[in-house]
C-alpha positions as MATLAB code, in Angstrom:
seq = 'XXXXXXXXXXXXXXXXXXXXXXXXXXXXXXXXXXXXXXXXXXXXXXXXXXXXXXXXXXXXXXXXXXXXXXXXXXXXXXXXXXXXXXXXXXXXXXX';
ca = [
       0.415   19.471    6.455;
      -1.707   16.357    6.959;
      -4.153   17.561    4.294;
      -1.314   17.962    1.780;
      -0.134   14.410    2.462;
      -3.703   13.150    1.881;
      -3.981   15.076   -1.388;
      -0.635   13.751   -2.617;
      -1.570   10.237   -1.471;
      -4.818   10.371   -3.442;
      -2.933   11.550   -6.543;
      -0.457    8.659   -6.422;
      -3.154    6.112   -5.483;
      -5.104    7.094   -8.588;
      -1.985    6.203  -10.581;
      -1.790    2.805   -8.903;
       1.278    3.715   -6.838;
       0.003    1.997   -3.701;
       3.255    1.881   -1.730;
       3.750    5.625   -2.098;
       0.088    6.205   -1.228;
       0.508    4.018    1.867;
       3.513    6.073    2.957;
       1.635    9.365    2.445;
      -1.510    8.286    4.281;
       0.495    6.818    7.166;
       2.389   10.101    7.427;
      -0.882   12.067    7.372;
      -2.297    9.918   10.196;
       0.940   10.284   12.133;
       0.734   14.076   11.726;
      -2.966   14.154   12.660;
      -4.431   10.973   14.215;
      -7.897   12.596   14.139;
      -7.878   13.030   10.335;
     -10.755   10.791    9.264;
     -10.000   11.361    5.578;
      -6.422   10.146    6.051;
      -7.673    7.087    7.965;
     -10.263    6.315    5.297;
      -7.724    6.619    2.495;
      -5.216    4.576    4.470;
      -7.871    1.870    4.832;
      -8.600    1.895    1.086;
      -4.884    1.578    0.367;
      -4.400   -1.252    2.848;
      -7.380   -3.039    1.309;
      -5.837   -2.696   -2.158;
      -2.578   -4.096   -0.814;
      -4.313   -7.095    0.769;
      -3.940   -6.121    4.439;
      -7.607   -6.607    5.271;
      -7.378   -6.674    9.068;
      -5.479   -3.390    9.191;
      -7.869   -1.910    6.611;
     -10.867   -2.832    8.778;
      -9.293   -1.214   11.844;
      -8.638    2.034    9.975;
     -12.140    2.159    8.474;
     -13.566    1.693   11.959;
     -11.334    4.428   13.428;
     -12.368    6.802   10.635;
     -16.041    6.078   11.330;
     -15.576    6.579   15.063;
     -14.273   10.059   14.295;
     -16.947   10.859   11.692;
     -19.891    8.480   12.153;
     -22.148   10.367    9.728;
     -19.677   10.593    6.847;
     -21.470    8.816    4.004;
     -18.309    8.498    1.917;
     -16.426    6.662    4.658;
     -19.509    4.556    5.445;
     -19.896    3.592    1.789;
     -16.226    2.577    1.530;
     -16.526    0.537    4.725;
     -19.728   -1.165    3.569;
     -18.113   -2.151    0.257;
     -15.045   -3.385    2.115;
     -17.113   -5.481    4.529;
     -19.108   -7.003    1.679;
     -15.915   -8.001   -0.159;
     -14.230   -9.159    3.049;
     -17.217  -11.314    4.007;
     -17.119  -12.885    0.543;
     -13.361  -13.600    0.893;
     -13.900  -15.153    4.317;
     -16.746  -17.359    3.055;
     -14.496  -18.643    0.254;
     -11.727  -19.415    2.762;
     -14.141  -21.341    4.988;
     -15.418  -23.358    2.015;
     -11.859  -24.297    1.006;
     -11.105  -25.567    4.517;
     -13.946  -28.066    4.445;
];
């Protein structure tokens, strides 16, 4: 069941339907909290929707479950790079 939610979530995310994707990935994680794919896709969706703190937490949970998953690691690395850049810009604006 969780895998079907992930598949459907990926399909709608690819169409830019982020709210529906969010719902599907949250449901998949609710059904199976150990589903690293659901957590990874939830993190990607949260990142797209601008919820960076929650995205980071879900990437980290996914990596805790599957530390050697290169796909999750790559997504997390790209996220951290973009998040670091956003945070540097915020700090510069505050000065």
